[in-house]
N, C-alpha and C positions, 0 to 999 in steps of 0.2 A: 504494500499500499503506499503510495507517497503523499498521504496527506493526513498521518496520524490516523487512519482509520474512521475518518469521517466525525472529527471532534468538532467541526464547525457545525455540524446538526445540532449542538447542545449549544453553541455559542450564540449571544444575544445579536438579534440584528442591528444594523445601523441605523443611528437616529436614536435609538432608546435610549434617554437620559436616566442619570443616578436618581433613583428615588429612595425613601427610607425603607423601601423592603429589599434593596440591593444587598448584596452580601458585603461584608466588611473586609477588608485587606486582610487584618489578623486573622480573621475564621479561614481566609483562602492559605494563608502561611501554616497555621496550625495544621488544619485537615490535611494538607499535603505532606507535611511531616509525619503525621500518624498515618498517612498510607503508605508512605517508603517504609517506615517500620513493620506497619503489617505484612507487607510485601516479604520482607526479609525474614520474619518469623515463620511465616507460611512456607516458605522454601525450606527450611531447616526442619519443620516438625512433621515427622510420618502420620499422614491422614488417618484420623480412626474412623470406624464404623460410624455411619450419622443415622441419628433415630428421625425416622420421618412420622412418627404417631402425632397424630392431631394437625399436621400440616393440611392435609385435604379436607378434612372437617372444617377447619378455621376459613379458608377459602371459599367453602361451598357456603358457609355461614354467610359470607360477607356478599357473594352472588347474588344470595336469596335475600338480602336486606332491600325493601321496597324503596327506603330511602337513598339508595345509593345504586340505583338501576343505570345510569350513566355511566357508572364505571365498569359495567358487567362487560360490554363490548372489546374495552381494550384489556381486561384482564384475561379474558378468553383468548383473543388473539395473541398475547403473549404465551399465554399456556399453551397454544396451539403450535408455537414457535420452541416449545419444550424449555422455556426458562426455566431454571430450578424452581421449586414451589418456595424455599424459604426466602429466596429473594424478593418474590412476589410478597409475601408474608410479611418481610422485614420494610418494606414500602408502606405497605396497609397498615403497619403498627402504630404509625404518626396518629392514627385515627380512628384504630378499631381496637378495642381490648382484647378480644378473643386472637386476633392476628399477634397484638403483643405479646401475651401470654404465650403462645407456640414458637415466637421468636426467642424469647428469652429463655425457653426450656432448652431450644436448641444451642443457644450460647452457653449453657451451663458448661458445656464439655470446651468452651473457649474462654474460659475465665480471666486466663493469666493475658491473653490477648485482649481480652476486654477491657482490663484493668489498666493497661498499658496506651490503650487508645484514650481511654477516659482522663487520664493523668495528663497526656498532651494537651487535651482539648479544654481542660478544667479552665474555668474563667473566661472561657471565649464568649464574646459578645457577638452574636452571627449576625446580626442587621445593625442599622446604625443606633444610636443610643436612644432611648425612648420609643422606639417602634414597638417593641414587645416588653412585658413583664419578666421579671427575673426567672419566674417560674416556666412562663412561656418558651422563653430563651434556652432554658434549660430541657425542655422537652425535645427542641429542634436538635439540640447537640447532643443529646441523648441516641436520637433517632439517627443523625450523621454516622456516629462512633458504631452503631449495630451495622449498618448497609457498610461500612469500611471494613469491619471483620468479616463479615459474610462474604464481601468482593473477595476481600485475601484468601479464602478457601474455594471460592466457588464461581471464579473470576472466568475461567474457561467456559462454563458452560451458560453464563449469562452472556458472554461476548458472543457465543455461536447464536444464542437467541435474538439479540438486537442486532447483529450485523447482517447488512441484505448482500445480494450476490456481488454486488459492484462496489462492496466494502465499504459503504456509506451506512449509517447507522438508521434504524428504525425510528422512526419519529413517535412511535407509539408509546414508546417508554417515557419520553418528556411529556406527551399530552396527559398520561396516566399520573404521574407526579406532578404536574401542574393543577390537575384536579384536587390530586391529596392535599396539596399545600393550599388551595381555596377553601377546602374545608376545613382545615387546621386554623386558618385564619378566621373563618366564619365562626367557629366555636369558641375563638378567642374575643368575640366580637368587635373584629376588625377587619370586615369584608375586603377582600380585594378581588378586582376583575382579572380575567383570563390573560389578556395582554400584559398585566403588571406581574402576575404570578410566574409566568412562563419564562421571562430573562432570568428572575431569581434561579429556577428550578435548573435551568441550562448550565449555569453556573455551577450549582450543586453539583450536577451530574459531570460537567465536565471535569472537577476537581476529584470526583471519586474516580472516573474511568482513565482519566489521563495515565497514571502511572502504568496500566495495564495493556493499555494502547500504544504506549511507548515499547514496552518490553515486547510485545508482538511485533512491532515495526523491527527493532532491533534482530530479533529470531530470524524475521523473514530475510533480513538483509543479508543475516550470515549466511542462510542458505542458498541464496543467491551467489553469493561469493563461494563456496564451496563447490556448487554445481556449476 
């Protein structure tokens, strides 16, 4: 791939100004550092057998929620591309308690990695000061941490699910994440429209996926040289 595997699919478009909901520079740096650390841990640790108990039930419960029918098509589309269930759960864990419980159960086997990521992210103010309460900010930081830990171990399957044949990234993930973020802000009584939430989510996804897309590009470059 010549373009970082389609990272521009997650990049905010031109002309979109900075808003209070824009990701802070401190947050970008801290989560980038955490992602790099988790990559190294995952490389060194032998993968243990994963528990899948409760994951299918949690996703089914979410899909059957009449209040979230607009999510169903996007979730089903990602599931049809064999996106790992735990990644879908971790995305939805920001707004759904059943998904949160299933995600935390999975992460019990990754306690050391989770604690390491949480330590790096401690005190991070994800958005501009005053945008969210301390509790809401912490919820977002913990959500990002969960996603980072899961990506460290499941990135191969996740990347296969979101990459199209031309190596660009399926925008379904950005759409789903944007709906999740809108739902989160709505619950905080700070509703934001789709056009405001989308660039924020694009930045978040770029931080999460960039290390793995870079790694993939380097590995492909080595294969080209060896051949």
